[in-house]
N, C-alpha and C positions, 0 to 999 in steps of 0.2 A: 479603458482601462483607470476606473481611480472608485472608488470605495470598498467594503467593504463586501464579501461578496458567499452563504449560507456557507459552505467546505469550510472558507478563513473565519469566518464567523464558531464552527465548533470545535475545532483545532487549538484555536484560541480557548474558547470557556475550557476545553483541557486540560492544557497544559495548565490554568490557572488553578485550577483547581488540582493539578499534578503539584504545583508547589507550594496552596497551603493548607490546600485536605480538605471536605467539608463538615466541619468541625469550626474552621475558622474562621471557614469564609460565615457562616447562619451566625460566629459569633458576633461578626463585621457587621449581619446581617442586623443585626438585631440592636449594640451600640446606638449601631444610624438610626431605627427604631426611634430609641431612650431619645436620640441628641434631638431627629422632629418634634415628636412632642413633646417637650420639654419645652421648647418654640415656642408649641403655640399655648401650652401653659403660659411661657411668661406674659404673650402676646396676646392675651385673653386678659392675665392681670393688669396690666400695662392701659389695656380698652377698660376694665370695671371702675381702677379711681378712680373719685371725682375726682371735675375738675377747680381749682386753684386759683383764684384769680392772686395774678404773679404782687400787690403790696401782700397782699397773706405773709405770704414766702418773707417776705424782709424779717428777720428776726426785734425782737424788742431791742430795744439799745439799754443797760445798767445804770444807774443814773454814778452819774463822776463821785471815784472817792468822794470824802469828807474832808477838809484840810486839814494835819497837826493842827492838833492843840501845844503852844507854846505858851509855857511854864515864864513868867520872870526868875533873875533871875532873885537870889537863893545873900536876899545881903549880912548874909553872919560869914559869905565869901571872898575874903579881901582882897584876893591873885586878880582877877580878872576871871580868871573860868567861869564859869555859867556853870 
């Protein structure tokens, strides 16, 4: 009393065909095939990429910014504000 027999599978296939229609099922299978193809291409691109050593992946640090230049106080300024 386990599993689906051939008549059960045929009835199930007919119900699915009636619910979705032949066009929708073929469209879903086409989308599924495109997804598999895209996945395989992505895997091939990943293996085709050259291996970069980890030290080359560290970005170079920019030099620290220069200290701001301070100008001497204006000798004409007598109120103490620079």
